[in-house]
N, C-alpha and C positions, 0 to 999 in steps of 0.2 A: 618134497622140496620144492617143489615149482608153485605150492601156499603160500611158502613163505619167502619167495623171490618176487609174485606178483602182490603182495601186502609191504613189501620195501620200497615196491614201484610206485607203487601206489601211495605211501606214504611221501615219500619225492615230489611226486606230483603237488599231492595237500600242499607242502611245503616252500616250493618254489612257486603255487597259486597266493598261498599267503604271503611273499616277498612281493612276489610281482604288485600285488593289492596295496600291500605294504608302501612299497613304493612310488605306485601311483598316486597314493591320496596324501605322501609326504610334496612330492612335486606339486599338486595341488592349493597345500598350504602355503608354499613358499609362492607361488603364484598370485595369493591372491588372500585378502584380509576381510573375512565372514564380522559386521556387524550387526546390531539391532537398532531402530529406533523407533520415531514415530513422526509421521507427517502434519507439516507447520503450516497453514495459510495465512497469510492476514487481513484481518479483519475492522472493517469503520463505523464505527456508529453515525450515522448521517439523520441532519439535525436543520433545522431554519437558523436564518441569522440574525431573523427577526421574530417576537412574540406574537401569537393571534392563533384564532381559533382555526381547524384546518376541514377546509369544503372539500378537497379530491384526495384517496391515497390511489395511487393507480396500480400501484404493486403488491401482491400475497407473498406469503415465505416460496423460496425455490425457485420464484421467478429468474430469468437471467436479465440484466440489465446490461448497455451500453453506455461505454461514457459519455457523460452529454445529454443521456435519455431521462426526462421529466418523473419525477416518480412521485412527487407532492406539492398541494397547491394550500394555502390558503386566503381566508376569505381578505378579498384587496380592496375594501370599501370605503375604507379610512384613512389607506393612505395612498389610493387613486385621488381623493378628496385634498387630500395635503400635498400630494403634489400638481396637482388643478393651481389650488394658493400661493403654490411657492411658483410655479410660473407665471400667474397673475404680478406676483411682489416683481419677479424682474420685470415685465413688461412696464407696469408703472416706475421703476427707479432707473428702467433705462431712458422712458419719454423725459423723467427727472433733470439726468444726469445730459441728454442733447439738448436741451434746452439752457441751463448752463453751460454748458462747451460753447454754444453759438453767441450766447450771452459775452462771455468770456474774449471768445475772438473778435468782437465785433470792437469791445473798448481795449484789447491789449494794443493795436499801433496810438491808442493816446495815453498808454503810461507814463510816458515820459516828456509829456508835453502840459503848459497848463489849461488847455482845454476843459479836461473832464479830473475831478477832486485823484490826487494817487491814492489813498485810502480807499475811495472808493471803487478802484479799479481793484484793490487786495481782498477787499471785498468777496467781488463776484470772482476773484480767481479761487479765494478760498472755499468760495459754493462748488464750484467744477470739481474743485480736488476734491471734494466732502460727498457730492452723489459718485461720483467716478467708485470710491473704496464704496459706499454704498450698493451700488451696482455691482461689484465681485462680490461683495459678499452676500447678495442675496442668488446669485447664478451658482456659490458655491454650493449655497442652503437648499437651492433647488438641485443640483447634483447629489446631494447626499438622500435629501426626501426621495429623490428617483432612484438609489441603490435600494433604500430600504421597500419602494415598491417591486423591485427587480428580485429581491431577499422572499418575495413571499411565494418564491417560486420555487421548487428545491429539484437538483438534478444530481442523477450518478456522476463520482469524481471520477469510476473509472469504470471498465470492465468486471463482472463480477456477479452474484449469484445471495438474493435475498434471503437470507437465514432468521431473520426475527420481526414482524413486522411489529412496534411496541405500542402505538395508539391508531385509535379507531374515528372514521370521521365523525367532526363535529365533537372532537377535544379539543382545547384550549391547553397551548405550550406556550413555555417560556423559550427565550432567544438560548441556542445551544443541548434544549430536551432533546432525548433521542428518539426520533420517530422509526428508523429501521436500524437492523445492523446487517450488515453486506461483507462476505466474505471476497475479495479481489481474486479474480482468477489467473493471477501471474504478480509477484512468482510464490512458485510451491516448491518447497523445500523440507531436508528431512531433518530434523533434531537429532542427535546420536554423539554418546560417549567413547573413547578409544582411549585404551590405556596406555600408560608411559611409555610400556617398554614395545609397543608397535607404534608409536608416536614419531619416530625416524624413518620411516617406509612412509609418510602422508607428506603432500604436500597441496600447494595451491592448484587448482584446475588439475586433478586427476581423474580418470576418467573411472568411475563405478556403475554399477547396474543396480534396479533398486527393485525389487521383488516384494507386493501383495500375500497376504495368506490366500485372497481371492482366485480361483482360478478358472479360468476365462473361457468358457462354455464352447468358443466356437475352437479353440487350439488345447485344450484338455490339459495345459501348464498355465502355473500360475501367469499374474498381468505382472509386465516385464517394463520397469519404464528405464531409462538415460540417463545418467545424468556428471555432474563434477562437484569435487571438493572447493567450495566456493570462501570457507571461513573456519578456521584452527585459530579456537581460543587460545590466548598465550600463556593466562593463566589455569591453576592443578584446581580441583576441587572434587571431593567428597561424592563416592556415585551417588545419586537420587536415587528414592525405591522404587520408581519407578523404569529405570532402566533394567535390560536381560544383561549381567555379565557372567562368564564363568568361574570368576576372580570375587572373592570377600565383597560386601558390601562396604566395608570400609578402606575400598581402594581409592587411591586417586586418580582421576580420571581427565581426560581433556575434551573439553566441547566442541564438536565441530557441525557445520551444515552442510548441505549438501544438495545441491541445485538442481531440478528435475526440468529435464529438458524437452520432452515432449508429455507434460502432467495432460491429464485428461479430468472428464466430469467424475471419472468410478473412483477420483482420492479425493478424502474427506479427512477433516481434521481432524487431529490425534490416533489415526488410525494407524496400526503395528506396521513396519515393514521390515526384510532382511536386504542387507546395503551388501554390496563386496565388492570391495575396494581392489584391483586391480594394479599389484603391482611394477608390473613390467611396463604400465604404461607409458606414455608419453606425456600427453596430458601439455596445459595450458598452466607455464610457471611461476607467472603474471597473478596478482591479487584479483580475486573478485574485484570488479567497477562499487557494488554491494556492501560496503564494508558494516553494514548495524550487526550486531548482535542480540 
């Protein structure tokens, strides 16, 4: 009899434990939504605005760059000579313009008198106006050539990391031809998809935690990042093959973008991550400033 009582008691304990675990699991499920996605980082191809031969490449793949930092230089010899020629043209036209202007100033008071032929004064005035126009054109041409000379130096448009060095020193490149590929440091976001049944529990500015599959050796836990939902697609689409979903592949889902607030160097383009969306968080109900999708 005692053995039966003990067995029944143990059975009740096991059932109670299962109930407690189930209640706890259900509470966690009600408090958060788990999604899966991949890291997205904006990338840009760096290229010169003029053509020429590359004389210097200052960065290698994997190098960090700061906004405005010089990364490559073209041979500027011809551009520098053209600029000097344009400057000389401006000086020459300016001298003619000044001479024509001074001459007109001397003869202008005689325009309404019979001392000097009116037709001759009109001719002097036309020369003055023409040289003024020629001077403005020369200045514009000099400024244009000056810009071409500046474009022989390539600068980083933003903070980032050089991912691909496309060209080598001595290569001749055309205007707009890629020299480097660069991944921007910010912004970093996660592209993920959410089922229609969960769409009503998400909103702009909602707090999330993002976890990578990599374990941080200092903490012994997966690397964790804080973020918020910054974009929710207004249009449903079929689940892409790369998306991990518990439902069938033909289910309609909505694409979302999660911005990571504390991104670091351990996040890589395309890296798979797990997202916990906290349904009870207040968050920011306003739309994210970046409305790109």
